[in-house]
C-alpha positions in Angstrom: 32.0 -14.6 20.4 31.7 -15.4 24.1 28.9 -12.8 24.6 26.5 -14.9 22.5 26.5 -17.7 25.1 24.8 -15.4 27.5 22.1 -14.0 25.1 18.7 -15.4 24.4 18.9 -17.6 21.3 16.1 -18.3 18.8 18.0 -20.8 16.7 21.0 -22.8 18.0 22.7 -25.3 15.5 25.4 -27.5 17.0 27.7 -29.8 15.1 25.2 -30.5 12.3 26.2 -32.6 9.3 23.9 -33.6 6.4 24.6 -36.6 4.2 23.0 -38.0 1.1 23.0 -41.6 0.2 23.5 -42.4 -3.5 24.1 -45.6 -5.4 27.2 -46.4 -7.5 27.8 -49.4 -9.7 24.6 -51.2 -9.1 23.6 -51.6 -5.4 26.8 -50.2 -3.9 25.9 -47.3 -1.7 27.9 -44.2 -0.9 27.4 -41.6 1.9 28.0 -38.1 0.4 28.6 -35.4 3.0 27.2 -32.1 1.9 27.3 -30.1 5.2 29.9 -31.0 7.8 30.1 -30.0 11.5 28.1 -26.8 11.3 27.6 -24.5 14.2 25.4 -21.4 14.0 23.2 -19.2 16.2 20.6 -16.6 15.6 19.4 -14.2 18.3 16.3 -12.0 18.5 16.7 -8.7 16.6 19.6 -10.0 14.6 20.3 -10.6 10.9 22.7 -13.4 10.3 23.9 -13.8 6.7 25.0 -17.2 5.3 27.2 -16.4 2.3 28.6 -19.0 -0.1 28.7 -20.1 -3.7 26.2 -22.4 -5.4 26.7 -25.9 -4.1 28.1 -24.9 -0.7 25.1 -26.2 1.2 23.3 -23.0 2.0 19.8 -24.0 0.8 20.2 -27.5 2.3 20.8 -25.8 5.7 17.4 -24.0 5.3 15.6 -27.3 4.5 17.3 -29.0 7.4 16.0 -26.4 9.9 12.5 -26.7 8.4 12.5 -30.5 8.5 12.0 -30.8 4.8 15.1 -32.6 3.7 14.9 -35.2 0.8 14.1 -38.8 1.7 17.7 -40.0 0.8 19.3 -37.6 3.3 20.3 -38.0 6.9 21.1 -35.3 9.5 23.4 -35.6 12.5 24.0 -33.2 15.3 21.5 -31.0 17.2 19.2 -28.1 16.5 17.4 -26.1 19.2 14.6 -23.5 18.8 14.2 -21.3 21.8 16.1 -23.7 24.0 14.1 -26.8 23.0 15.2 -29.5 20.6 14.1 -28.8 17.0 13.0 -32.2 15.9 11.4 -32.9 12.6 8.0 -33.2 14.2 8.4 -29.9 16.1 9.6 -28.2 12.9 6.5 -29.4 11.1 4.3 -27.7 13.8 6.4 -24.4 13.8 7.0 -23.8 10.1 4.7 -21.3 8.5 3.9 -20.0 11.9 6.8 -19.3 14.2 9.4 -20.3 11.6 8.8 -18.8 8.2 10.6 -19.5 4.9 11.0 -17.0 2.1 12.1 -19.3 -0.8 14.2 -18.6 -3.8 11.5 -19.3 -6.4 8.2 -17.6 -6.9 6.9 -21.1 -8.0 6.2 -21.6 -4.3 3.0 -19.6 -4.8 0.0 -21.8 -5.7 -0.9 -20.9 -9.3 -4.5 -21.9 -8.7 -5.2 -19.6 -5.7 -5.5 -15.9 -5.5 -3.0 -13.9 -3.5 -5.5 -13.0 -0.7 -6.5 -16.7 -0.2 -2.9 -17.8 0.1 -2.0 -15.1 2.6 -5.1 -15.8 4.7 -4.7 -19.6 4.5 -8.4 -20.2 4.3 -9.3 -18.0 7.2 -12.0 -15.3 6.6 -12.4 -13.6 9.9 -12.2 -9.9 10.1 -8.8 -9.8 11.9 -7.1 -12.1 9.4 -8.4 -10.0 6.4 -7.3 -6.8 8.1 -3.8 -8.3 8.8 -3.6 -9.5 5.1 -4.3 -6.0 3.8 -1.9 -4.5 6.3 1.1 -6.7 5.3 0.3 -6.1 1.6 0.4 -2.4 2.1 3.6 -2.7 4.1 5.3 -4.1 1.0 3.8 -1.6 -1.4 1.0 -3.8 -2.7 -2.5 -2.4 -2.9 -5.7 -4.2 -1.8 -6.4 -5.1 -5.5 -3.5 -7.5 -5.2 -5.7 -9.8 -3.1 -7.7 -10.7 -6.1 -4.8 -11.5 -8.4 -3.4 -14.9 -9.4 0.4 -15.4 -9.3 0.6 -15.3 -13.1 -0.8 -11.8 -13.0 2.0 -10.5 -10.8 5.3 -9.1 -11.9 8.5 -10.7 -10.6 9.0 -8.0 -8.0 5.4 -8.2 -6.9 5.6 -12.0 -6.6 8.7 -11.7 -4.3 6.9 -9.1 -2.1 3.9 -11.4 -1.9 6.2 -14.2 -0.7 7.6 -11.9 2.0 4.1 -10.8 3.0 3.1 -14.5 3.3 6.1 -15.3 5.4 5.4 -12.5 7.9 1.6 -12.8 8.0 1.7 -14.6 11.4 4.6 -12.5 12.8 7.1 -15.4 13.0 10.1 -15.3 15.5 12.5 -16.8 12.9 12.6 -15.9 9.2 14.7 -17.9 6.8 15.2 -15.9 3.6 16.8 -18.2 0.9 18.2 -16.1 -1.9 15.1 -13.9 -1.9 16.4 -11.3 -4.5 17.4 -13.1 -7.7 16.4 -11.2 -10.9 15.8 -8.0 -9.1 17.6 -4.8 -9.8 19.9 -3.4 -7.0 17.3 -0.8 -5.9 14.5 -3.3 -5.5 16.8 -5.8 -3.8 17.9 -3.3 -1.3 14.3 -2.3 -0.5 13.4 -5.9 0.2 16.5 -6.3 2.4 15.4 -3.1 4.2 12.2 -4.9 5.1 14.2 -7.7 6.7 16.1 -5.2 8.8 12.7 -3.8 10.0 11.6 -7.3 11.0 14.7 -7.7 13.0 14.1 -4.4 14.7 10.7 -5.8 15.7 12.4 -8.6 17.6 12.5 -11.4 15.0 15.7 -13.3 14.1 16.5 -13.4 10.3 18.7 -16.0 8.6 19.6 -14.4 5.2 21.0 -17.0 2.8 22.8 -15.5 -0.3 25.7 -15.8 -2.7 26.1 -12.0 -2.8 28.4 -10.7 -0.1 27.8 -7.1 -1.0 24.1 -7.4 -0.4 24.6 -9.3 2.8 26.7 -6.6 4.3 24.0 -4.0 3.8 21.8 -5.5 6.5 23.7 -8.3 8.4 25.0 -8.1 11.9 27.1 -11.2 11.5 28.2 -13.2 8.4 28.8 -16.9 8.3 30.9 -17.9 5.3 30.2 -21.3 3.7 32.7 -23.2 1.6 32.1 -26.8 0.3 29.6 -27.5 3.1 31.6 -26.1 6.0 31.4 -22.8 7.9 34.9 -21.6 7.5 34.5 -18.2 9.2 31.9 -16.3 11.2 32.6 -12.6 11.5 30.9 -9.4 12.4 29.7 -7.4 9.4 32.0 -4.6 10.6 35.0 -6.9 10.1 34.6 -6.6 6.4 35.5 -3.0 6.4 39.2 -4.0 6.5 40.5 -7.3 5.1 43.1 -7.5 7.9 40.3 -8.0 10.4 39.2 -11.1 8.5 40.6 -14.5 9.4 40.2 -17.2 6.7 42.0 -16.8 3.3 38.8 -17.6 1.4 36.9 -14.9 3.2 39.7 -12.4 2.3 39.5 -13.7 -1.3 35.8 -13.0 -1.3 36.5 -9.5 0.0 38.9 -8.8 -2.8 36.6 -10.3 -5.4 33.9 -7.7 -4.7 33.7 -5.0 -7.5 34.4 -2.2 -5.1 37.6 -3.9 -4.0 39.1 -4.5 -7.4 37.2 -7.6 -8.6 40.3 -9.8 -8.1 39.5 -13.5 -8.7 41.4 -16.5 -7.4 42.4 -19.6 -9.3 40.5 -22.8 -9.1 37.0 -23.7 -7.9 35.1 -25.0 -4.9 35.3 -28.8 -4.8 32.2 -30.9 -5.3 30.6 -32.2 -2.1 32.2 -35.5 -1.0 35.4 -35.2 -2.9 37.3 -33.8 0.1 37.1 -36.3 2.9 39.7 -34.7 5.2 41.7 -31.6 5.7 40.7 -28.1 4.5 38.5 -28.1 1.4 40.1 -24.7 0.4 43.6 -26.2 0.4 43.7 -26.5 -3.4 43.2 -22.8 -3.9 45.0 -21.4 -0.9 48.4 -19.8 -1.4 49.2 -20.3 2.3 48.5 -24.0 2.2 50.9 -26.2 4.2 51.2 -30.0 4.5 49.1 -30.1 7.7 46.2 -28.4 5.9 45.8 -31.5 3.8 46.9 -34.3 6.2 44.9 -33.1 9.3 41.7 -35.2 9.3 39.5 -32.5 10.8 40.2 -28.7 10.9 38.8 -27.4 14.2 37.0 -24.1 14.7 39.0 -21.5 16.6 38.1 -18.2 18.1 40.4 -15.3 17.0 39.9 -11.6 17.3 36.2 -11.9 18.3 35.3 -14.2 15.4 35.4 -17.9 14.5 37.6 -19.5 11.9 38.2 -23.0 10.6 41.9 -22.7 9.6 45.2 -23.9 11.0 47.2 -20.8 9.9 44.7 -17.9 9.8 47.4 -15.2 10.2 49.2 -16.4 7.1 46.2 -16.7 4.8 46.5 -13.6 2.7 45.3 -14.7 -0.7 
């Protein structure tokens, strides 16, 4: 993806790893890698989907960008926002303004504040009130929604309020972390359509999900996570034909979709920290060779216009 280097970049993540420290057997400490050697870029007007199973590190990535990692974690590598280092202090100033999070759970809404107060963030000037009503209307919520408490909202309404809150100040980067759980397919697709609109308006959208089918409805590019590593980055159009995909796990994801036969693979994703070297997918890969296990670090390679972390991508037909 050489063309990306010459494009304006909103978010640039370079070789980022995130570790947790936990205690075992008294005071013995262990460093647990949850995300390893991650590279990712988001450009203006683009929707980048991060797809992976639960426990693959997707939500942790969102928290790392926002500078809200748990106290017992440590992040290595570099993050840049519009060309400048995205430090924890800078992220604190930008989040909720230029960088917005649409979280998984509606519990992020303050149960003691009415919707209008939360969207306006204490501001009562005419322009802010007008903007509040404008974004509510954009997501199909009438002006009466301003006077409701979160417990008075349906699940779908609460999710739309979260989106409205995130875009209230017209952010440049929107991180949507599993924003559609519990919604029917029609409602989920409508919400994703709003993300596409935001991208057309010039924002960059990082869409985090476990649902590859939903991701492909709006994404320009797809980054596939497995056990804390980005194992492939591909154009959404590559998923129209499995032969255009590169990593055996990505091909397995393709074939596991209901429209492609719902064909599962044996085994499960390893728990973070249990695979210290080699390919974390080796235990499930039919094309696995000795080097896949013995090689300490599998490098990222550029193949057919995409990126893949695999030693034998042409042989990985799961």
